[in-house]
All heavy atoms as TSV, in Angstrom:
chain	resi	resn	atom	element	x	y	z
A	1	MET	N	N	-11.334	50.515	-54.631
A	1	MET	CA	C	-10.008	50.784	-54.124
A	1	MET	C	C	-10.135	51.663	-52.886
A	1	MET	O	O	-10.840	52.665	-52.898
A	1	MET	CB	C	-9.198	51.479	-55.213
A	1	MET	CG	C	-7.871	51.974	-54.789
A	1	MET	SD	S	-6.988	52.586	-56.240
A	1	MET	CE	C	-6.170	53.949	-55.502
A	2	PHE	N	N	-9.463	51.271	-51.805
A	2	PHE	CA	C	-9.478	52.060	-50.586
A	2	PHE	C	C	-8.272	52.988	-50.554
A	2	PHE	O	O	-7.174	52.617	-50.981
A	2	PHE	CB	C	-9.458	51.144	-49.357
A	2	PHE	CG	C	-10.792	50.512	-49.097
A	2	PHE	CD1	C	-11.120	49.297	-49.657
A	2	PHE	CD2	C	-11.724	51.144	-48.298
A	2	PHE	CE1	C	-12.351	48.710	-49.429
A	2	PHE	CE2	C	-12.961	50.565	-48.068
A	2	PHE	CZ	C	-13.281	49.354	-48.630
A	3	VAL	N	N	-8.501	54.200	-50.067
A	3	VAL	CA	C	-7.435	55.194	-49.941
A	3	VAL	C	C	-7.523	55.843	-48.566
A	3	VAL	O	O	-8.572	55.832	-47.925
A	3	VAL	CB	C	-7.512	56.277	-51.037
A	3	VAL	CG1	C	-7.279	55.690	-52.407
A	3	VAL	CG2	C	-8.831	57.004	-50.991
A	4	ILE	N	N	-6.409	56.409	-48.130
A	4	ILE	CA	C	-6.352	57.099	-46.848
A	4	ILE	C	C	-6.074	58.574	-47.103
A	4	ILE	O	O	-5.096	58.928	-47.758
A	4	ILE	CB	C	-5.270	56.490	-45.941
A	4	ILE	CG1	C	-5.598	55.016	-45.659
A	4	ILE	CG2	C	-5.153	57.280	-44.638
A	4	ILE	CD1	C	-4.552	54.271	-44.870
A	5	ASP	N	N	-6.933	59.425	-46.567
A	5	ASP	CA	C	-6.790	60.873	-46.691
A	5	ASP	C	C	-5.745	61.337	-45.675
A	5	ASP	O	O	-5.953	61.244	-44.466
A	5	ASP	CB	C	-8.141	61.540	-46.419
A	5	ASP	CG	C	-8.119	63.036	-46.620
A	5	ASP	OD1	O	-7.041	63.670	-46.478
A	5	ASP	OD2	O	-9.192	63.603	-46.888
A	6	LYS	N	N	-4.628	61.843	-46.160
A	6	LYS	CA	C	-3.547	62.285	-45.283
A	6	LYS	C	C	-3.972	63.443	-44.384
A	6	LYS	O	O	-3.407	63.628	-43.312
A	6	LYS	CB	C	-2.320	62.688	-46.106
A	6	LYS	CG	C	-1.608	61.526	-46.730
A	6	LYS	CD	C	-0.358	61.976	-47.455
A	6	LYS	CE	C	0.370	60.794	-48.043
A	6	LYS	NZ	N	1.621	61.189	-48.696
A	7	ASN	N	N	-4.938	64.212	-44.816
A	7	ASN	CA	C	-5.402	65.342	-44.003
A	7	ASN	C	C	-6.202	64.876	-42.790
A	7	ASN	O	O	-6.315	65.609	-41.808
A	7	ASN	CB	C	-6.254	66.295	-44.838
A	7	ASN	CG	C	-5.445	66.976	-45.916
A	7	ASN	OD1	O	-4.319	67.389	-45.692
A	7	ASN	ND2	N	-6.023	67.083	-47.101
A	8	LEU	N	N	-6.759	63.679	-42.855
A	8	LEU	CA	C	-7.552	63.147	-41.749
A	8	LEU	C	C	-6.812	62.094	-40.931
A	8	LEU	O	O	-7.189	61.802	-39.797
A	8	LEU	CB	C	-8.865	62.550	-42.288
A	8	LEU	CG	C	-9.807	63.521	-42.985
A	8	LEU	CD1	C	-11.000	62.766	-43.577
A	8	LEU	CD2	C	-10.286	64.598	-42.024
A	9	CYS	N	N	-5.768	61.522	-41.490
A	9	CYS	CA	C	-5.016	60.458	-40.823
A	9	CYS	C	C	-4.210	61.029	-39.655
A	9	CYS	O	O	-3.461	61.995	-39.813
A	9	CYS	CB	C	-4.068	59.780	-41.814
A	9	CYS	SG	S	-3.074	58.452	-41.103
A	10	THR	N	N	-4.379	60.408	-38.480
A	10	THR	CA	C	-3.618	60.824	-37.299
A	10	THR	C	C	-2.479	59.860	-37.000
A	10	THR	O	O	-1.825	59.981	-35.974
A	10	THR	CB	C	-4.535	60.927	-36.068
A	10	THR	OG1	O	-5.109	59.644	-35.819
A	10	THR	CG2	C	-5.621	61.967	-36.282
A	11	ASP	N	N	-2.252	58.890	-37.879
A	11	ASP	CA	C	-1.188	57.901	-37.751
A	11	ASP	C	C	-1.333	57.064	-36.476
A	11	ASP	O	O	-0.361	56.706	-35.837
A	11	ASP	CB	C	0.185	58.576	-37.799
A	11	ASP	CG	C	1.307	57.612	-38.148
A	11	ASP	OD1	O	1.056	56.664	-38.917
A	11	ASP	OD2	O	2.431	57.798	-37.651
A	12	CYS	N	N	-2.588	56.744	-36.143
A	12	CYS	CA	C	-2.847	55.920	-34.953
A	12	CYS	C	C	-2.490	54.452	-35.197
A	12	CYS	O	O	-2.306	53.689	-34.264
A	12	CYS	CB	C	-4.304	56.031	-34.519
A	12	CYS	SG	S	-5.483	55.278	-35.665
A	13	LYS	N	N	-2.428	54.068	-36.464
A	13	LYS	CA	C	-2.042	52.725	-36.912
A	13	LYS	C	C	-3.095	51.646	-36.656
A	13	LYS	O	O	-2.812	50.460	-36.782
A	13	LYS	CB	C	-0.690	52.324	-36.336
A	13	LYS	CG	C	0.437	53.244	-36.784
A	13	LYS	CD	C	1.762	52.811	-36.195
A	13	LYS	CE	C	2.887	53.721	-36.589
A	13	LYS	NZ	N	2.760	55.093	-36.174
A	14	ASP	N	N	-4.308	52.029	-36.302
A	14	ASP	CA	C	-5.377	51.042	-36.116
A	14	ASP	C	C	-5.643	50.287	-37.414
A	14	ASP	O	O	-5.908	49.093	-37.397
A	14	ASP	CB	C	-6.669	51.707	-35.630
A	14	ASP	CG	C	-6.586	52.143	-34.178
A	14	ASP	OD1	O	-5.651	51.709	-33.471
A	14	ASP	OD2	O	-7.457	52.923	-33.744
A	15	CYS	N	N	-5.565	50.990	-38.537
A	15	CYS	CA	C	-5.806	50.345	-39.828
A	15	CYS	C	C	-4.718	49.333	-40.158
A	15	CYS	O	O	-4.986	48.279	-40.730
A	15	CYS	CB	C	-5.938	51.381	-40.939
A	15	CYS	SG	S	-4.504	52.458	-41.135
A	16	ILE	N	N	-3.490	49.635	-39.771
A	16	ILE	CA	C	-2.379	48.700	-40.000
A	16	ILE	C	C	-2.642	47.407	-39.244
A	16	ILE	O	O	-2.479	46.312	-39.783
A	16	ILE	CB	C	-1.030	49.325	-39.578
A	16	ILE	CG1	C	-0.670	50.476	-40.525
A	16	ILE	CG2	C	0.080	48.268	-39.569
A	16	ILE	CD1	C	0.577	51.247	-40.124
A	17	ASP	N	N	-3.062	47.539	-37.988
A	17	ASP	CA	C	-3.343	46.362	-37.162
A	17	ASP	C	C	-4.542	45.580	-37.684
A	17	ASP	O	O	-4.584	44.353	-37.563
A	17	ASP	CB	C	-3.607	46.783	-35.714
A	17	ASP	CG	C	-2.377	47.397	-35.053
A	17	ASP	OD1	O	-1.246	47.091	-35.498
A	17	ASP	OD2	O	-2.543	48.169	-34.104
A	18	ALA	N	N	-5.513	46.261	-38.282
A	18	ALA	CA	C	-6.741	45.610	-38.748
A	18	ALA	C	C	-6.593	44.935	-40.103
A	18	ALA	O	O	-7.359	44.034	-40.433
A	18	ALA	CB	C	-7.876	46.632	-38.822
A	19	CYS	N	N	-5.619	45.334	-40.885
A	19	CYS	CA	C	-5.475	44.820	-42.252
A	19	CYS	C	C	-5.006	43.368	-42.255
A	19	CYS	O	O	-3.874	43.070	-41.842
A	19	CYS	CB	C	-4.501	45.681	-43.051
A	19	CYS	SG	S	-4.316	45.127	-44.763
A	20	PRO	N	N	-5.842	42.444	-42.747
A	20	PRO	CA	C	-5.453	41.035	-42.770
A	20	PRO	C	C	-4.399	40.717	-43.832
A	20	PRO	O	O	-3.779	39.655	-43.786
A	20	PRO	CB	C	-6.765	40.313	-43.068
A	20	PRO	CG	C	-7.571	41.290	-43.830
A	20	PRO	CD	C	-7.199	42.635	-43.263
A	21	CYS	N	N	-4.190	41.625	-44.769
A	21	CYS	CA	C	-3.249	41.381	-45.873
A	21	CYS	C	C	-1.894	42.038	-45.654
A	21	CYS	O	O	-0.984	41.826	-46.451
A	21	CYS	CB	C	-3.841	41.911	-47.177
A	21	CYS	SG	S	-5.397	41.150	-47.611
A	22	GLY	N	N	-1.781	42.874	-44.640
A	22	GLY	CA	C	-0.536	43.604	-44.429
A	22	GLY	C	C	-0.290	44.634	-45.512
A	22	GLY	O	O	0.850	44.944	-45.839
A	23	SER	N	N	-1.384	45.182	-46.054
A	23	SER	CA	C	-1.281	46.107	-47.186
A	23	SER	C	C	-1.107	47.562	-46.789
A	23	SER	O	O	-0.971	48.419	-47.653
A	23	SER	CB	C	-2.549	46.002	-48.049
A	23	SER	OG	O	-2.668	44.704	-48.563
A	24	ILE	N	N	-1.106	47.850	-45.498
A	24	ILE	CA	C	-1.013	49.234	-45.048
A	24	ILE	C	C	0.299	49.430	-44.308
A	24	ILE	O	O	0.666	48.654	-43.431
A	24	ILE	CB	C	-2.205	49.605	-44.143
A	24	ILE	CG1	C	-3.515	49.317	-44.868
A	24	ILE	CG2	C	-2.123	51.074	-43.732
A	24	ILE	CD1	C	-4.764	49.516	-44.029
A	25	THR	N	N	1.004	50.484	-44.686
A	25	THR	CA	C	2.280	50.804	-44.054
A	25	THR	C	C	2.275	52.257	-43.596
A	25	THR	O	O	1.465	53.063	-44.036
A	25	THR	CB	C	3.454	50.598	-45.037
A	25	THR	OG1	O	3.218	51.369	-46.220
A	25	THR	CG2	C	3.605	49.132	-45.403
A	26	ASP	N	N	3.199	52.563	-42.714
A	26	ASP	CA	C	3.373	53.924	-42.216
A	26	ASP	C	C	4.485	54.569	-43.027
A	26	ASP	O	O	5.616	54.087	-43.017
A	26	ASP	CB	C	3.742	53.868	-40.735
A	26	ASP	CG	C	3.871	55.242	-40.102
A	26	ASP	OD1	O	3.868	56.249	-40.821
A	26	ASP	OD2	O	3.977	55.301	-38.865
A	27	GLU	N	N	4.145	55.629	-43.734
A	27	GLU	CA	C	5.140	56.326	-44.545
A	27	GLU	C	C	5.100	57.805	-44.216
A	27	GLU	O	O	4.096	58.476	-44.445
A	27	GLU	CB	C	4.859	56.117	-46.039
A	27	GLU	CG	C	5.033	54.682	-46.471
A	27	GLU	CD	C	4.787	54.490	-47.960
A	27	GLU	OE1	O	4.738	55.481	-48.707
A	27	GLU	OE2	O	4.643	53.325	-48.365
A	28	ASP	N	N	6.179	58.302	-43.651
A	28	ASP	CA	C	6.314	59.720	-43.323
A	28	ASP	C	C	5.199	60.231	-42.411
A	28	ASP	O	O	4.693	61.334	-42.597
A	28	ASP	CB	C	6.380	60.567	-44.599
A	28	ASP	CG	C	7.572	60.222	-45.471
A	28	ASP	OD1	O	8.636	59.916	-44.906
A	28	ASP	OD2	O	7.445	60.257	-46.701
A	29	GLY	N	N	4.792	59.407	-41.444
A	29	GLY	CA	C	3.799	59.845	-40.479
A	29	GLY	C	C	2.355	59.692	-40.911
A	29	GLY	O	O	1.454	60.197	-40.240
A	30	TYR	N	N	2.127	59.012	-42.028
A	30	TYR	CA	C	0.771	58.756	-42.517
A	30	TYR	C	C	0.681	57.307	-42.973
A	30	TYR	O	O	1.655	56.746	-43.456
A	30	TYR	CB	C	0.417	59.661	-43.710
A	30	TYR	CG	C	0.497	61.117	-43.397
A	30	TYR	CD1	C	1.603	61.870	-43.756
A	30	TYR	CD2	C	-0.544	61.758	-42.723
A	30	TYR	CE1	C	1.684	63.220	-43.460
A	30	TYR	CE2	C	-0.469	63.109	-42.429
A	30	TYR	CZ	C	0.643	63.832	-42.791
A	30	TYR	OH	O	0.709	65.162	-42.488
A	31	CYS	N	N	-0.495	56.733	-42.849
A	31	CYS	CA	C	-0.701	55.374	-43.309
A	31	CYS	C	C	-1.049	55.382	-44.799
A	31	CYS	O	O	-1.758	56.264	-45.269
A	31	CYS	CB	C	-1.814	54.709	-42.506
A	31	CYS	SG	S	-1.370	54.526	-40.767
A	32	VAL	N	N	-0.530	54.394	-45.502
A	32	VAL	CA	C	-0.707	54.295	-46.950
A	32	VAL	C	C	-1.106	52.863	-47.296
A	32	VAL	O	O	-0.526	51.910	-46.777
A	32	VAL	CB	C	0.607	54.670	-47.685
A	32	VAL	CG1	C	0.451	54.511	-49.183
A	32	VAL	CG2	C	1.030	56.085	-47.338
A	33	ILE	N	N	-2.082	52.720	-48.193
A	33	ILE	CA	C	-2.545	51.403	-48.627
A	33	ILE	C	C	-1.899	51.039	-49.955
A	33	ILE	O	O	-1.919	51.828	-50.902
A	33	ILE	CB	C	-4.080	51.393	-48.783
A	33	ILE	CG1	C	-4.745	51.734	-47.459
A	33	ILE	CG2	C	-4.562	50.039	-49.303
A	33	ILE	CD1	C	-6.255	51.934	-47.557
A	34	ASP	N	N	-1.359	49.831	-50.030
A	34	ASP	CA	C	-0.797	49.317	-51.276
A	34	ASP	C	C	-1.934	48.682	-52.074
A	34	ASP	O	O	-2.444	47.629	-51.698
A	34	ASP	CB	C	0.279	48.283	-50.976
A	34	ASP	CG	C	0.878	47.664	-52.235
A	34	ASP	OD1	O	0.426	47.991	-53.355
A	34	ASP	OD2	O	1.789	46.835	-52.087
A	35	PRO	N	N	-2.355	49.293	-53.173
A	35	PRO	CA	C	-3.490	48.774	-53.934
A	35	PRO	C	C	-3.221	47.418	-54.584
A	35	PRO	O	O	-4.148	46.686	-54.907
A	35	PRO	CB	C	-3.741	49.844	-54.994
A	35	PRO	CG	C	-2.459	50.579	-55.118
A	35	PRO	CD	C	-1.790	50.499	-53.775
A	36	GLU	N	N	-1.953	47.062	-54.744
A	36	GLU	CA	C	-1.598	45.791	-55.377
A	36	GLU	C	C	-1.883	44.597	-54.463
A	36	GLU	O	O	-2.193	43.510	-54.945
A	36	GLU	CB	C	-0.121	45.788	-55.775
A	36	GLU	CG	C	0.230	46.809	-56.835
A	36	GLU	CD	C	-0.443	46.540	-58.173
A	36	GLU	OE1	O	-0.498	45.365	-58.590
A	36	GLU	OE2	O	-0.913	47.501	-58.801
A	37	THR	N	N	-1.780	44.794	-53.147
A	37	THR	CA	C	-1.979	43.686	-52.221
A	37	THR	C	C	-3.279	43.792	-51.421
A	37	THR	O	O	-3.655	42.849	-50.741
A	37	THR	CB	C	-0.796	43.582	-51.236
A	37	THR	OG1	O	-0.682	44.812	-50.504
A	37	THR	CG2	C	0.507	43.303	-51.984
A	38	CYS	N	N	-3.956	44.912	-51.522
A	38	CYS	CA	C	-5.208	45.145	-50.784
A	38	CYS	C	C	-6.312	44.211	-51.294
A	38	CYS	O	O	-6.546	44.111	-52.500
A	38	CYS	CB	C	-5.648	46.592	-50.941
A	38	CYS	SG	S	-7.230	46.986	-50.176
A	39	ALA	N	N	-6.994	43.535	-50.360
A	39	ALA	CA	C	-8.095	42.623	-50.719
A	39	ALA	C	C	-9.433	43.352	-50.771
A	39	ALA	O	O	-10.457	42.751	-51.074
A	39	ALA	CB	C	-8.173	41.486	-49.713
A	40	GLU	N	N	-9.418	44.647	-50.467
A	40	GLU	CA	C	-10.615	45.490	-50.472
A	40	GLU	C	C	-11.715	44.938	-49.563
A	40	GLU	O	O	-12.886	44.959	-49.900
A	40	GLU	CB	C	-11.112	45.699	-51.895
A	40	GLU	CG	C	-10.082	46.424	-52.743
A	40	GLU	CD	C	-10.605	46.869	-54.093
A	40	GLU	OE1	O	-11.797	47.192	-54.204
A	40	GLU	OE2	O	-9.794	46.897	-55.036
A	41	CYS	N	N	-11.298	44.472	-48.384
A	41	CYS	CA	C	-12.253	43.896	-47.429
A	41	CYS	C	C	-12.950	44.960	-46.585
A	41	CYS	O	O	-13.996	44.708	-46.008
A	41	CYS	CB	C	-11.547	42.888	-46.527
A	41	CYS	SG	S	-10.299	43.626	-45.428
A	42	GLY	N	N	-12.341	46.148	-46.471
A	42	GLY	CA	C	-12.953	47.231	-45.715
A	42	GLY	C	C	-12.638	47.235	-44.227
A	42	GLY	O	O	-13.158	48.060	-43.488
A	43	ALA	N	N	-11.779	46.331	-43.770
A	43	ALA	CA	C	-11.432	46.276	-42.346
A	43	ALA	C	C	-10.808	47.587	-41.885
A	43	ALA	O	O	-11.077	48.063	-40.779
A	43	ALA	CB	C	-10.491	45.112	-42.073
A	44	CYS	N	N	-10.009	48.187	-42.720
A	44	CYS	CA	C	-9.349	49.450	-42.369
A	44	CYS	C	C	-10.365	50.583	-42.212
A	44	CYS	O	O	-10.273	51.394	-41.291
A	44	CYS	CB	C	-8.305	49.821	-43.416
A	44	CYS	SG	S	-8.925	49.870	-45.118
A	45	GLU	N	N	-11.332	50.608	-43.091
A	45	GLU	CA	C	-12.371	51.643	-43.031
A	45	GLU	C	C	-13.208	51.489	-41.760
A	45	GLU	O	O	-13.568	52.470	-41.121
A	45	GLU	CB	C	-13.259	51.571	-44.267
A	45	GLU	CG	C	-14.309	52.655	-44.333
A	45	GLU	CD	C	-15.138	52.580	-45.596
A	45	GLU	OE1	O	-15.408	51.461	-46.083
A	45	GLU	OE2	O	-15.518	53.645	-46.100
A	46	ASP	N	N	-13.475	50.241	-41.390
A	46	ASP	CA	C	-14.286	49.965	-40.204
A	46	ASP	C	C	-13.640	50.452	-38.912
A	46	ASP	O	O	-14.338	50.886	-38.001
A	46	ASP	CB	C	-14.575	48.466	-40.090
A	46	ASP	CG	C	-15.493	47.958	-41.186
A	46	ASP	OD1	O	-16.198	48.776	-41.821
A	46	ASP	OD2	O	-15.511	46.734	-41.416
A	47	VAL	N	N	-12.323	50.373	-38.810
A	47	VAL	CA	C	-11.657	50.745	-37.557
A	47	VAL	C	C	-11.207	52.202	-37.487
A	47	VAL	O	O	-10.851	52.684	-36.424
A	47	VAL	CB	C	-10.437	49.836	-37.253
A	47	VAL	CG1	C	-10.858	48.393	-37.108
A	47	VAL	CG2	C	-9.354	50.003	-38.290
A	48	CYS	N	N	-11.235	52.908	-38.604
A	48	CYS	CA	C	-10.748	54.293	-38.615
A	48	CYS	C	C	-11.775	55.229	-37.972
A	48	CYS	O	O	-12.832	55.489	-38.533
A	48	CYS	CB	C	-10.442	54.750	-40.033
A	48	CYS	SG	S	-9.736	56.419	-40.060
A	49	GLU	N	N	-11.435	55.722	-36.789
A	49	GLU	CA	C	-12.329	56.619	-36.058
A	49	GLU	C	C	-12.324	58.041	-36.610
A	49	GLU	O	O	-13.169	58.851	-36.241
A	49	GLU	CB	C	-11.953	56.623	-34.576
A	49	GLU	CG	C	-12.181	55.285	-33.910
A	49	GLU	CD	C	-11.837	55.303	-32.431
A	49	GLU	OE1	O	-11.463	56.369	-31.910
A	49	GLU	OE2	O	-11.961	54.235	-31.808
A	50	ASN	N	N	-11.372	58.347	-37.479
A	50	ASN	CA	C	-11.252	59.701	-38.029
A	50	ASN	C	C	-11.881	59.848	-39.411
A	50	ASN	O	O	-11.872	60.929	-39.976
A	50	ASN	CB	C	-9.780	60.109	-38.096
A	50	ASN	CG	C	-9.137	60.074	-36.740
A	50	ASN	OD1	O	-9.618	60.697	-35.808
A	50	ASN	ND2	N	-8.064	59.321	-36.616
A	51	GLY	N	N	-12.374	58.752	-39.965
A	51	GLY	CA	C	-12.960	58.800	-41.299
A	51	GLY	C	C	-11.939	59.045	-42.391
A	51	GLY	O	O	-12.274	59.549	-43.465
A	52	ALA	N	N	-10.691	58.686	-42.128
A	52	ALA	CA	C	-9.627	58.929	-43.102
A	52	ALA	C	C	-9.616	57.915	-44.235
A	52	ALA	O	O	-9.073	58.182	-45.302
A	52	ALA	CB	C	-8.267	58.936	-42.399
A	53	VAL	N	N	-10.208	56.751	-44.007
A	53	VAL	CA	C	-10.206	55.694	-45.018
A	53	VAL	C	C	-11.539	55.703	-45.758
A	53	VAL	O	O	-12.597	55.734	-45.150
A	53	VAL	CB	C	-9.992	54.302	-44.380
A	53	VAL	CG1	C	-9.951	53.226	-45.456
A	53	VAL	CG2	C	-8.721	54.281	-43.553
A	54	SER	N	N	-11.451	55.691	-47.076
A	54	SER	CA	C	-12.675	55.655	-47.875
A	54	SER	C	C	-12.439	54.824	-49.132
A	54	SER	O	O	-11.312	54.621	-49.561
A	54	SER	CB	C	-13.124	57.060	-48.259
A	54	SER	OG	O	-12.143	57.692	-49.064
A	55	GLU	N	N	-13.543	54.353	-49.683
A	55	GLU	CA	C	-13.471	53.566	-50.915
A	55	GLU	C	C	-13.729	54.497	-52.085
A	55	GLU	O	O	-14.663	55.297	-52.068
A	55	GLU	CB	C	-14.486	52.442	-50.890
A	55	GLU	CG	C	-14.341	51.470	-52.027
A	55	GLU	CD	C	-15.208	50.235	-51.875
A	55	GLU	OE1	O	-16.142	50.247	-51.059
A	55	GLU	OE2	O	-14.949	49.268	-52.598
A	56	GLN	N	N	-12.905	54.394	-53.098
A	56	GLN	CA	C	-13.054	55.215	-54.291
A	56	GLN	C	C	-13.096	54.314	-55.519
A	56	GLN	O	O	-12.384	53.318	-55.577
A	56	GLN	CB	C	-11.913	56.208	-54.421
A	56	GLN	CG	C	-11.891	57.240	-53.328
A	56	GLN	CD	C	-10.805	58.275	-53.553
A	56	GLN	OE1	O	-9.955	58.150	-54.424
A	56	GLN	NE2	N	-10.812	59.309	-52.744
A	57	GLU	N	N	-13.930	54.684	-56.461
A	57	GLU	CA	C	-14.005	53.926	-57.706
A	57	GLU	C	C	-12.796	54.223	-58.559
A	57	GLU	O	O	-12.308	55.342	-58.607
A	57	GLU	CB	C	-15.257	54.300	-58.484
A	57	GLU	CG	C	-16.514	53.683	-57.957
A	57	GLU	CD	C	-17.672	53.904	-58.903
A	57	GLU	OE1	O	-17.487	53.834	-60.126
A	57	GLU	OE2	O	-18.766	54.157	-58.383
A	58	ILE	N	N	-12.345	53.189	-59.235
A	58	ILE	CA	C	-11.259	53.356	-60.190
A	58	ILE	C	C	-11.909	53.691	-61.529
A	58	ILE	O	O	-12.735	52.900	-62.028
A	58	ILE	CB	C	-10.413	52.079	-60.316
A	58	ILE	CG1	C	-9.820	51.715	-58.960
A	58	ILE	CG2	C	-9.332	52.255	-61.355
A	58	ILE	CD1	C	-9.146	50.360	-58.946
A	59	PRO	N	N	-11.601	54.839	-62.107
A	59	PRO	CA	C	-12.225	55.174	-63.392
A	59	PRO	C	C	-11.826	54.174	-64.469
A	59	PRO	O	O	-10.660	53.788	-64.552
A	59	PRO	CB	C	-11.677	56.563	-63.718
A	59	PRO	CG	C	-10.601	56.838	-62.736
A	59	PRO	CD	C	-10.668	55.816	-61.646
A	60	SER	N	N	-12.793	53.731	-65.226
A	60	SER	CA	C	-12.493	52.781	-66.300
A	60	SER	C	C	-11.820	53.503	-67.443
A	60	SER	O	O	-12.095	54.665	-67.733
A	60	SER	CB	C	-13.771	52.103	-66.782
A	60	SER	OG	O	-14.672	53.076	-67.268
A	61	LYS	N	N	-10.913	52.795	-68.081
A	61	LYS	CA	C	-10.185	53.387	-69.204
A	61	LYS	C	C	-11.069	53.324	-70.444
A	61	LYS	O	O	-11.655	52.296	-70.741
A	61	LYS	CB	C	-8.884	52.636	-69.453
A	61	LYS	CG	C	-7.912	52.783	-68.316
A	61	LYS	CD	C	-6.624	52.041	-68.633
A	61	LYS	CE	C	-5.652	52.162	-67.481
A	61	LYS	NZ	N	-4.408	51.447	-67.725
A	62	GLN	N	N	-11.146	54.427	-71.132
A	62	GLN	CA	C	-11.929	54.460	-72.356
A	62	GLN	C	C	-11.007	54.227	-73.537
A	62	GLN	O	O	-9.924	54.762	-73.617
A	62	GLN	CB	C	-12.650	55.796	-72.489
A	62	GLN	CG	C	-13.671	56.007	-71.395
A	62	GLN	CD	C	-14.396	57.327	-71.582
A	62	GLN	OE1	O	-14.073	58.108	-72.462
A	62	GLN	NE2	N	-15.367	57.576	-70.729
A	63	VAL	N	N	-11.450	53.413	-74.442
A	63	VAL	CA	C	-10.625	53.072	-75.616
A	63	VAL	C	C	-11.055	53.911	-76.782
A	63	VAL	O	O	-12.173	54.189	-77.014
A	63	VAL	CB	C	-10.751	51.568	-75.952
A	63	VAL	CG1	C	-9.912	51.252	-77.164
A	63	VAL	CG2	C	-10.327	50.757	-74.764
């Protein structure tokens, strides 16, 4: 799952333009990724010059 660190995001919108799925939106001056529509291709991470986009593991649920 890719996430955007609001502390590093400068709202340049490069990730929005790079996202082939349209999964990134601008909300309150920061870019946000919708995990439901994200294809996890990494295009957003590749274009982010600020290092604001990173991939994080989703913790597995223990039963």
